[in-house]
N, CA, C and O atoms as a DFTB+ gen file, in Angstrom:
428 C
 N C O
     1  1       4.660      -1.769      -8.859
     2  2       4.143      -0.866      -7.859
     3  2       3.781      -1.673      -6.610
     4  3       3.089      -2.688      -6.687
     5  1       4.252      -1.210      -5.489
     6  2       4.011      -1.913      -4.229
     7  2       2.552      -1.786      -3.804
     8  3       1.967      -0.704      -3.867
     9  1       1.980      -2.891      -3.375
    10  2       0.608      -2.882      -2.859
    11  2       0.660      -2.585      -1.375
    12  3       1.592      -2.986      -0.678
    13  1      -0.355      -1.873      -0.898
    14  2      -0.432      -1.510       0.519
    15  2      -1.702      -2.086       1.112
    16  3      -2.714      -2.241       0.430
    17  1      -1.628      -2.396       2.384
    18  2      -2.787      -2.867       3.124
    19  2      -3.167      -1.796       4.129
    20  3      -2.301      -1.117       4.680
    21  1      -4.448      -1.647       4.366
    22  2      -4.945      -0.650       5.307
    23  2      -4.418      -0.961       6.703
    24  3      -4.474      -2.104       7.156
    25  1      -3.908       0.061       7.376
    26  2      -3.365      -0.104       8.725
    27  2      -4.471      -0.320       9.758
    28  3      -4.194      -0.754      10.876
    29  1      -5.720      -0.021       9.393
    30  2      -6.843      -0.165      10.318
    31  2      -7.512      -1.528      10.159
    32  3      -7.675      -2.253      11.141
    33  1      -7.904      -1.886       8.926
    34  2      -8.684      -3.115       8.703
    35  2      -7.924      -4.217       7.970
    36  3      -8.427      -5.333       7.840
    37  1      -6.726      -3.918       7.493
    38  2      -5.854      -4.863       6.808
    39  2      -6.357      -5.282       5.421
    40  3      -5.843      -6.244       4.849
    41  1      -7.340      -4.585       4.880
    42  2      -7.791      -4.848       3.512
    43  2      -6.794      -4.242       2.532
    44  3      -6.098      -3.280       2.858
    45  1      -6.731      -4.804       1.340
    46  2      -5.853      -4.240       0.319
    47  2      -6.375      -2.866      -0.093
    48  3      -7.570      -2.687      -0.328
    49  1      -5.467      -1.906      -0.176
    50  2      -5.837      -0.541      -0.531
    51  2      -5.857      -0.373      -2.045
    52  3      -5.105      -1.029      -2.766
    53  1      -6.716       0.502      -2.508
    54  2      -6.763       0.838      -3.923
    55  2      -5.732       1.919      -4.206
    56  3      -5.309       2.645      -3.306
    57  1      -5.341       2.013      -5.451
    58  2      -4.316       2.980      -5.827
    59  2      -4.855       3.931      -6.887
    60  3      -5.584       3.525      -7.793
    61  1      -4.489       5.190      -6.759
    62  2      -4.825       6.205      -7.750
    63  2      -3.530       6.906      -8.116
    64  3      -2.926       7.583      -7.284
    65  1      -3.108       6.745      -9.351
    66  2      -1.830       7.292      -9.794
    67  2      -2.068       8.622     -10.501
    68  3      -2.722       8.676     -11.542
    69  1      -1.532       9.684      -9.926
    70  2      -1.594      11.011     -10.537
    71  2      -0.223      11.326     -11.122
    72  3       0.711      10.538     -10.974
    73  1      -0.098      12.450     -11.773
    74  2       1.168      12.800     -12.417
    75  2       2.281      12.973     -11.387
    76  3       3.380      12.450     -11.572
    77  1       2.007      13.702     -10.305
    78  2       3.075      14.023      -9.353
    79  2       3.022      13.223      -8.055
    80  3       3.921      13.356      -7.225
    81  1       2.006      12.405      -7.856
    82  2       1.912      11.615      -6.629
    83  2       1.068      10.368      -6.860
    84  3       0.389      10.231      -7.878
    85  1       1.131       9.460      -5.882
    86  2       0.321       8.243      -5.903
    87  2      -0.422       8.162      -4.572
    88  3       0.197       8.221      -3.509
    89  1      -1.727       8.030      -4.628
    90  2      -2.539       7.846      -3.425
    91  2      -2.936       6.384      -3.301
    92  3      -3.293       5.739      -4.286
    93  1      -2.868       5.880      -2.097
    94  2      -3.415       4.571      -1.761
    95  2      -4.513       4.841      -0.750
    96  3      -4.307       5.591       0.204
    97  1      -5.675       4.241      -0.949
    98  2      -6.785       4.511      -0.053
    99  2      -7.583       3.246       0.214
   100  3      -7.666       2.338      -0.613
   101  1      -8.160       3.227       1.397
   102  2      -8.962       2.084       1.829
   103  2     -10.429       2.354       1.519
   104  3     -10.929       3.461       1.718
   105  1     -11.097       1.337       1.035
   106  2     -12.543       1.378       0.858
   107  2     -13.102       0.301       1.788
   108  3     -13.273      -0.849       1.382
   109  1     -13.387       0.682       3.043
   110  2     -13.801      -0.322       4.026
   111  2     -15.199      -0.877       3.745
   112  3     -16.018      -0.250       3.073
   113  1     -15.436      -2.051       4.272
   114  2     -16.753      -2.681       4.121
   115  2     -17.819      -1.901       4.875
   116  3     -18.971      -1.842       4.445
   117  1     -17.442      -1.310       5.985
   118  2     -18.343      -0.487       6.787
   119  2     -17.770       0.921       6.789
   120  3     -16.580       1.113       6.539
   121  1     -18.599       1.886       7.065
   122  2     -18.150       3.282       7.047
   123  2     -17.563       3.682       8.406
   124  3     -17.878       4.752       8.926
   125  1     -16.719       2.834       8.976
   126  2     -16.162       3.118      10.297
   127  2     -14.833       3.855      10.239
   128  3     -14.392       4.417      11.241
   129  1     -14.183       3.857       9.062
   130  2     -12.909       4.555       8.922
   131  2     -12.626       4.851       7.452
   132  3     -13.264       4.312       6.547
   133  1     -11.665       5.711       7.256
   134  2     -11.146       5.993       5.923
   135  2      -9.676       6.325       6.095
   136  3      -9.314       7.103       6.978
   137  1      -8.835       5.751       5.270
   138  2      -7.401       5.995       5.335
   139  2      -6.871       6.236       3.930
   140  3      -7.139       5.458       3.014
   141  1      -6.118       7.317       3.766
   142  2      -5.432       7.612       2.514
   143  2      -3.982       7.924       2.829
   144  3      -3.689       8.694       3.743
   145  1      -3.085       7.332       2.079
   146  2      -1.668       7.652       2.220
   147  2      -1.160       8.093       0.852
   148  3      -1.492       7.496      -0.172
   149  1      -0.345       9.152       0.854
   150  2       0.155       9.738      -0.398
   151  2       1.672       9.610      -0.461
   152  3       2.385       9.889       0.503
   153  1       2.136       9.180      -1.626
   154  2       3.568       9.007      -1.863
   155  2       4.012       9.864      -3.042
   156  3       3.288      10.016      -4.026
   157  1       5.205      10.418      -2.927
   158  2       5.886      11.078      -4.027
   159  2       7.265      10.453      -4.095
   160  3       8.008      10.464      -3.113
   161  1       7.608       9.908      -5.252
   162  2       8.903       9.220      -5.432
   163  2       9.130       8.162      -4.343
   164  3      10.209       8.096      -3.755
   165  1       8.134       7.358      -4.086
   166  2       8.179       6.265      -3.100
   167  2       8.405       6.740      -1.662
   168  3       8.808       5.944      -0.814
   169  1       8.157       8.005      -1.376
   170  2       8.311       8.537      -0.024
   171  2       6.941       8.986       0.478
   172  3       6.237       9.736      -0.199
   173  1       6.568       8.517       1.678
   174  2       5.297       8.907       2.288
   175  2       5.350      10.382       2.648
   176  3       6.220      10.812       3.407
   177  1       4.408      11.167       2.096
   178  2       4.406      12.597       2.397
   179  2       3.162      13.041       3.172
   180  3       3.215      14.037       3.893
   181  1       2.038      12.316       3.033
   182  2       0.807      12.691       3.726
   183  2       0.038      11.441       4.115
   184  3       0.101      10.410       3.446
   185  1      -0.695      11.566       5.224
   186  2      -1.618      10.517       5.637
   187  2      -2.871      11.189       6.172
   188  3      -2.797      12.092       7.006
   189  1      -4.012      10.746       5.690
   190  2      -5.289      11.264       6.167
   191  2      -6.081      10.096       6.718
   192  3      -6.228       9.061       6.067
   193  1      -6.594      10.279       7.936
   194  2      -7.311       9.216       8.637
   195  2      -8.603       9.778       9.197
   196  3      -8.617      10.867       9.772
   197  1      -9.694       9.031       9.027
   198  2     -10.973       9.421       9.601
   199  2     -11.604       8.211      10.266
   200  3     -11.657       7.123       9.692
   201  1     -12.082       8.417      11.487
   202  2     -12.860       7.403      12.179
   203  2     -14.277       7.931      12.336
   204  3     -14.476       9.092      12.692
   205  1     -15.255       7.085      12.072
   206  2     -16.650       7.435      12.299
   207  2     -17.066       6.818      13.620
   208  3     -17.017       5.601      13.802
   209  1     -17.476       7.679      14.536
   210  2     -17.882       7.276      15.879
   211  2     -19.381       7.540      16.046
   212  3     -19.953       8.314      15.279
   213  1     -20.021       6.917      17.025
   214  2     -21.451       7.195      17.251
   215  2     -21.736       8.679      17.532
   216  3     -22.807       9.181      17.191
   217  1     -20.782       9.370      18.147
   218  2     -20.990      10.782      18.503
   219  2     -20.337      11.749      17.510
   220  3     -20.260      12.946      17.786
   221  1     -19.875      11.263      16.385
   222  2     -19.277      12.138      15.382
   223  2     -18.068      11.503      14.720
   224  3     -17.856      10.293      14.802
   225  1     -17.285      12.338      14.067
   226  2     -16.103      11.852      13.363
   227  2     -14.839      12.434      13.968
   228  3     -14.837      13.520      14.547
   229  1     -13.761      11.671      13.814
   230  2     -12.434      12.105      14.241
   231  2     -11.545      12.108      13.014
   232  3     -11.448      11.102      12.311
   233  1     -10.900      13.228      12.754
   234  2     -10.034      13.358      11.587
   235  2      -8.615      13.668      12.026
   236  3      -8.395      14.423      12.973
   237  1      -7.660      13.081      11.329
   238  2      -6.247      13.363      11.538
   239  2      -5.577      13.395      10.175
   240  3      -5.758      12.490       9.361
   241  1      -4.806      14.441       9.934
   242  2      -4.010      14.516       8.709
   243  2      -2.587      14.849       9.120
   244  3      -2.343      15.836       9.814
   245  1      -1.652      14.016       8.685
   246  2      -0.250      14.210       9.021
   247  2       0.487      14.618       7.744
   248  3       0.454      13.914       6.734
   249  1       1.144      15.756       7.816
   250  2       1.918      16.284       6.692
   251  2       3.394      15.981       6.986
   252  3       4.108      16.820       7.535
   253  1       3.835      14.792       6.622
   254  2       5.217      14.398       6.893
   255  2       6.200      15.297       6.153
   256  3       7.280      15.602       6.659
   257  1       5.818      15.715       4.960
   258  2       6.701      16.547       4.146
   259  2       6.842      17.968       4.678
   260  3       7.845      18.631       4.413
   261  1       5.854      18.438       5.419
   262  2       5.885      19.810       5.921
   263  2       6.086      19.883       7.435
   264  3       6.239      20.976       7.980
   265  1       6.086      18.733       8.126
   266  2       6.405      18.681       9.540
   267  2       5.322      19.125      10.494
   268  3       5.627      19.619      11.579
   269  1       4.045      18.960      10.116
   270  2       2.970      19.295      11.047
   271  2       1.788      18.346      10.839
   272  3       1.754      17.561       9.892
   273  1       0.819      18.443      11.756
   274  2      -0.375      17.606      11.701
   275  2      -1.603      18.483      11.896
   276  3      -1.500      19.624      12.346
   277  1      -2.761      17.939      11.554
   278  2      -4.032      18.629      11.766
   279  2      -5.031      17.627      12.345
   280  3      -5.025      16.450      11.985
   281  1      -5.886      18.110      13.243
   282  2      -6.990      17.311      13.769
   283  2      -8.261      18.150      13.676
   284  3      -8.216      19.377      13.770
   285  1      -9.393      17.473      13.491
   286  2     -10.678      18.151      13.503
   287  2     -11.765      17.137      13.739
   288  3     -11.554      15.935      13.581
   289  1     -12.930      17.623      14.118
   290  2     -14.066      16.758      14.396
   291  2     -14.957      16.650      13.178
   292  3     -14.679      15.882      12.257
   293  1     -16.029      17.422      13.179
   294  2     -16.961      17.401      12.061
   295  2     -16.277      17.891      10.791
   296  3     -15.315      18.657      10.842
   297  1     -16.786      17.439       9.660
   298  2     -16.185      17.798       8.372
   299  2     -16.112      19.299       8.152
   300  3     -15.178      19.791       7.521
   301  1     -17.099      20.032       8.673
   302  2     -17.121      21.481       8.454
   303  2     -16.487      22.267       9.603
   304  3     -16.521      23.497       9.595
   305  1     -15.911      21.576      10.589
   306  2     -15.298      22.287      11.711
   307  2     -13.889      22.743      11.358
   308  3     -13.265      22.237      10.425
   309  1     -13.410      23.705      12.123
   310  2     -12.082      24.255      11.879
   311  2     -11.007      23.235      12.235
   312  3     -11.105      22.535      13.243
   313  1      -9.995      23.165      11.402
   314  2      -8.882      22.256      11.651
   315  2      -7.927      22.889      12.662
   316  3      -7.648      24.087      12.611
   317  1      -7.440      22.070      13.568
   318  2      -6.477      22.516      14.564
   319  2      -5.102      22.057      14.110
   320  3      -4.861      20.865      13.922
   321  1      -4.207      23.017      13.939
   322  2      -2.863      22.704      13.461
   323  2      -1.964      22.379      14.657
   324  3      -1.888      23.146      15.617
   325  1      -1.294      21.246      14.583
   326  2      -0.346      20.794      15.596
   327  2       1.044      20.963      14.974
   328  3       1.311      20.376      13.925
   329  1       1.937      21.751      15.591
   330  2       3.221      22.043      14.940
   331  2       4.250      20.919      15.023
   332  3       5.437      21.172      15.225
   333  1       3.797      19.697      14.870
   334  2       4.696      18.547      14.864
   335  2       4.017      17.393      14.142
   336  3       2.801      17.393      13.946
   337  1       4.804      16.430      13.756
   338  2       4.267      15.207      13.158
   339  2       3.820      14.305      14.303
   340  3       4.624      13.899      15.142
   341  1       2.526      13.999      14.324
   342  2       1.982      13.123      15.361
   343  2       2.374      11.682      15.049
   344  3       2.208      11.212      13.923
   345  1       2.892      10.991      16.054
   346  2       3.232       9.579      15.905
   347  2       1.937       8.780      15.891
   348  3       1.170       8.822      16.852
   349  1       1.695       8.063      14.818
   350  2       0.458       7.304      14.653
   351  2       0.772       5.827      14.838
   352  3       1.503       5.229      14.049
   353  1       0.205       5.246      15.901
   354  2       0.413       3.835      16.215
   355  2      -0.887       3.078      15.960
   356  3      -1.847       3.206      16.719
   357  1      -0.911       2.296      14.894
   358  2      -2.115       1.564      14.519
   359  2      -2.273       0.246      15.278
   360  3      -3.255      -0.463      15.059
   361  1      -1.352      -0.095      16.147
   362  2      -1.460      -1.358      16.882
   363  2      -2.546      -1.318      17.960
   364  3      -2.994      -2.365      18.426
   365  1      -2.970      -0.111      18.360
   366  2      -4.011       0.042      19.377
   367  2      -4.965       1.148      18.916
   368  3      -4.766       2.317      19.247
   369  1      -5.994       0.783      18.159
   370  2      -6.915       1.752      17.565
   371  2      -7.667       2.564      18.625
   372  3      -7.771       3.780      18.466
   373  1      -8.199       1.958      19.704
   374  2      -8.860       2.783      20.726
   375  2      -7.917       3.842      21.323
   376  3      -8.340       4.965      21.595
   377  1      -6.662       3.487      21.521
   378  2      -5.684       4.451      22.042
   379  2      -5.436       5.570      21.026
   380  3      -5.298       6.733      21.405
   381  1      -5.377       5.220      19.740
   382  2      -5.190       6.216      18.691
   383  2      -6.377       7.180      18.650
   384  3      -6.187       8.390      18.523
   385  1      -7.593       6.654      18.757
   386  2      -8.786       7.518      18.781
   387  2      -8.741       8.463      19.974
   388  3      -9.059       9.644      19.838
   389  1      -8.350       7.956      21.140
   390  2      -8.240       8.804      22.323
   391  2      -7.174       9.876      22.146
   392  3      -7.336      10.997      22.629
   393  1      -6.102       9.547      21.468
   394  2      -5.041      10.517      21.203
   395  2      -5.582      11.666      20.352
   396  3      -5.295      12.831      20.630
   397  1      -6.355      11.349      19.326
   398  2      -6.952      12.384      18.478
   399  2      -7.917      13.234      19.300
   400  3      -7.904      14.460      19.196
   401  1      -8.758      12.590      20.120
   402  2      -9.690      13.325      20.976
   403  2      -8.944      14.271      21.916
   404  3      -9.370      15.406      22.128
   405  1      -7.841      13.804      22.473
   406  2      -7.049      14.617      23.386
   407  2      -6.518      15.863      22.679
   408  3      -6.577      16.959      23.236
   409  1      -6.007      15.711      21.475
   410  2      -5.538      16.862      20.715
   411  2      -6.690      17.830      20.431
   412  3      -6.500      19.046      20.459
   413  1      -7.878      17.296      20.159
   414  2      -9.037      18.158      19.906
   415  2      -9.426      18.961      21.145
   416  3      -9.778      20.136      21.044
   417  1      -9.362      18.324      22.310
   418  2      -9.788      18.977      23.543
   419  2      -8.763      20.002      24.028
   420  3      -9.139      21.093      24.458
   421  1      -7.489      19.667      23.963
   422  2      -6.458      20.497      24.578
   423  2      -5.709      21.401      23.593
   424  3      -4.729      22.041      23.976
   425  1      -6.141      21.464      22.359
   426  2      -5.462      22.345      21.400
   427  2      -6.275      23.582      21.128
   428  3      -5.857      24.435      20.345
C-alpha cells in the first residue's frame, strides 16, 4: 500500500482501510489544518481540506468522482456547491486559502 504525505505539512498520513475505499488523513501537530484524501481502486475520488484561521475555518471538499466541489466556513454553515472540480494548488497555501475565501464570498 502506497504511503502518502500531507500536501500541507508534509507529515506522513495515516491510513484507514474500509471495505470499499481507503482514506488517508493527516493528524497535524497543531490544529491549523486537516486533510483527508479518499481512494477507490487506487483512484483519488474525494479530497476534504480544512484550514483553521484566527477568524474561523475554511473548508473545501472536492468530489473528483462526481465533478463538483463544495466550500463552507463554519462547521454548521451551509455548503456552497461549485459545479466544477476546483484546481487545488498546495505549492502556495496563502493563495489556496484566498481562493477558498473568494468562492465563499462570490458564490
